[in-house]
N, C-alpha and C positions, 0 to 999 in steps of 0.2 A: 672818640670811641674806638678802643682796641679792637681790631682784626686779628682773631685766632689763625690758626693752622688752620681749622679745621673750617672755619668760615669758606678760607682759601679756598680748601677744596671743593667744597660744597657750590662756591661760585663761579668757578672751571667747570666741574661738570655740569651744573646749569645754562652757561654760553656754548658748552661743548655740545649737548644736546638738543637746543634752540637753533645752533646754527645745521645741523643734520635735521632735525624735522622741519625746516623752512629749504633746504638746501636740494635745489633741481637738476636739470642737464642745463647743462650753461649754452643759452639764448645766442643764435648768429646773433654776426652784428648788423645794425640796421644800414640800411641802405640811404637816401638822404630823404631830408626829414619834411614832412608836407608843408614848412613853411620856407624850404628851399637849402635848409643850415646841412652842411655836409656831412657826414655822420663817420664814423672809425673805420679804419682801412681805405678811405678812397680816395688818401693822400696822404702823405709822409708829415705834412704841414698843412693840415685842413683851415685853421684860423676860426675866428667866429660870428657865429652860431654855431657850433658840435654838435652832434646826437649820438649817444651810444644806446644798445637796448642794455640795460644789467641783468643783473645774475635775478633779479624780481620776473623782469620777463616786457620793463617797462624801458618806453622808449624818452629818455630824457634828455632834452635842450638843455644845453651849456651857455644861455645867449652872449655873455663876454667873458674875457679873462679874469678866475677867480680871485677876488684881493682877499675875502671873508673866509676865509674853511671852515666849517665844526667836522670833525675827525671823532667820529662817536666809535669807534674800536681802534685798542690800543695796535692794535695790525697796521691799521690806517694812515695812523698817527705817525708809526714810526715809518711807513711808505712815504709822506709827504715830506716830512725831516731830509729823508735818506735822498728826496728830489732837489734836495734846495731851497725847499719853500718853508720851511718851518715859521718864520717868519711872518707867514699868511694865515694862521693858525688862529680862530679868537675864540675857539671852545673845544675838550676835548670831554671823554665820557668820562672820567673818573679818575681815583685815587691808582686806577693800574696802567694809567698811560705814562708811565714812568720813565721812557726811553726816548729820547737820548733826554738829559738831565734839564736841558731846557722847557720841555715838556713839563715839567713838572710846576712850572709858572702859571700855564696856563688855564683860565678858567673853565673850573669842570662845571655839565650843564647835565650829568646826568644824575641818577639815584631816586625817580618817580616811578611810578606802577607797582603793581604789588609783589612784584621780586627787587623791586628798588632797581629795576637794568633800564627802564625805558627812559627818554630823556625830556626834561622838563623845558615843555612846549613855550612858557612865558620867558625864559631864560634865553633859548634859544632865539628867538622872534628878537629880542630887546639887543642878540649880538650882530643882527642883521646880514646874517650870512649868503653869499652868492654860492656856496656849492656844501651841500652838505653828503661826506661820504661816511659809509656804514657797511654793514654786514648783516645777513641775511635774520628775518625776523621782525617783529614790531609792526606790522601791515596796517592795523590803525593811525597809530600815531604819525607813520612814515606817509598815510595819505592825510590826513592834515596839517604836514608841512607842505605836500605838494598844492595843496588848496589854498593856502598863506604864500604860494608862489616860490617857495624854495626849492632848487631841484637837487632832487633826492637820487644818489649814486648808488645802489646795492651791489655789493663784489665779496663772493664768498668762496674764497680758493678751495677745493676740493682735492687737491693731488699740488705738487710741485710743480709740474706744465702751470697747471690752471692758473696761480698763483704769478710766474710769471708773467702770462698776459693777463691779470688785472693789472699788476704794477704798469703793463703798457698804456691801461684804459686810464687809469689815472693820470700816467704823464698826457694824454692828449687830451684830456678835460680840464690841465693842470697845464698848458701851455711849455708841459715840459719830456715832451717826448722823445726828444735828442737823447737828455738827461736819463730817462728811464730806459733808452735803448743802452744806454751805457753801463747802468746798472744791473739790467739783466742779462750783457754778456758775463760783467763780473761774476752774479750769482753761479751763470752755466757752467762756466771756467771754475768755479773752487765744486762745484756738486762733481764736476766732471773727474777734477783730482781728488777727491774723497773717493769715489768709483775705485778709480785705478787702483789707489790705495788699498782696496781691500782683498785680503791675502786668500780669505776662505768664506764661507757663507756659516752665520752661527744661527741656531735658532735661539729666541729669545721671547717673551713676556711683559707685555708693558701694562702698568699697572696705571690706570686714571684717578680711581679714588677707592678707598678700602672706610667702608665702616661695618655693617652687618654682615656684607659681601663685597666680593673684591667688583670692582667694574674695570673694563677693559675697553681697547678700540677692534672693530672690524674690519674688513679687507677695504672699505669701500669711506675709509677716512681719511684728513692728511696726515696723524700723524703716521699710521699704516705707512701708508706712502714714503715719509722720511725714513721709518726702519727698514725697506723692503731697498732700501736704493743706501740706505749705508751699511748694506751689507749684511741684513738680520730678516731670516724667516720664521715671521712671527708665530706662533704656535695655534692664534685665532684665526686662519684663515679659511674652518670650515663656521664661521662665526656669521649668524642669520638676521644681525641688524649691527649698528655702526656702533652702539656701546653698551654691547652684552654684559650681563652680569657672568662670573665664572667660578666655580665652584673649585674650595680648592682640592677636591677628591682629582678634579677634571686638570688640575697642574702637576699634581703628582704623575699622572699618566702622561700626559703631555712633553716631561720633563725636558723643559726647555732649560740651553746650557745656561743662558745669561738672564735676570732677574731685571727689569730697567723700572724706574720709579722715580718719582720727583718730589721733592720737598713738600708738596703741598699735601702729599697723601699719607709719607712716613716720615719718622725722627731720624732715625740709625737703622743698619744693618741688624741690630741688634733686636731693634723693636718689633721690626720684619719677622724675626726668627723664632721668635717668643709666642706669636699668633698659633692661634690651635692648629696642628696640621701644616706649618708653614716648613717644618724643621725636615717634612719628608719632601718636600721640592726641591728637583736636584739642584737647581740653579745656588735655591738658599743655603743648601746643605754642604755647596762647594764655596762656599763666599761669592760668588762670582753674583754679586747686589751691584747696581752701579744708579747713584742716584744724579737725574739729567736735570739743566734747567729750565723750568717749565716754559721761561719765555722764551725759549730758545726754540723749542721744538712743539708745542702749542699754540703759539702765536704766527699764525703766516704772516711774516714780513719778512723784509731783506736780512734778518740774523737766522733765517734758519741752515743758512751754509754752514753755520756755527754749531747748530743744533748738529746738522750732517755729523761733522766731524766730533761731534761730543758723543754721540753715537759709535759711529765707528771705534773710536779710540778704547769705548766702555766695552764694546765685544774683541778689539784685541786683548787686551789688559785679560777678559777671561782665557782667550785661546793660549795663553803664557804659561 
């Protein structure tokens, strides 16, 4: 079945809302587990078993160095590959696990549940995973996997710093702590370089999805944090929710200098300009509409530093 642009947009919005609904404050790292296993942060090379407290608040013990990993989120797939452990991944969530190219040949275990975003537990168990890496949401099936003895680690990055911490945790539970540290250092250097190159801050608006109304990002979201780090002052700073609807009249009054959107929500600048009332938005009227790669800005993985650079370039182009 062909996936349409509309379907992609709806899927993205559902995933963003699901993560926002289930995300909470990041739990503190666990001390030594009840079975004597060493917790994250206790030593740089704890060995196994290792115990961490994940973002669902569960103490998760990984008894041995994982050899058969299921990554149930494209971001997790990218992180594991970036740590040099791609050959250990035996299952991924679905067709969105498309980077790097080698990920596309791994068995897809998603597609179950009312919205098709749950894993097929029978297929997961058949893969005999010794680690299941995922993001927020899906409490019932996570509990089923735990009951079946599968270590489930949930990590849900709420901003760039949280992502760096999550990469470190993935490194700990996969015996790739040094690789994770090196990756984090590289990402920090790239992010700092983007921030240092920002000539001046610019107001912007980020479109998550448009149908009958606009959906955007609020201050407590991953994308919003990236926008700020890239030199943007989002006009949605006063949003009361993570993914609020925003009216065209509000946008006309907000007068953002740059309008940011992904190809999952719109096809062209001309299409946006033809929407009712959009010609009155300053950025649209001035042609300052920039398309971003959704995989770089909405997927909390190693490539977000490329997303930062892309956002910064879009803002700089509008100033010229």
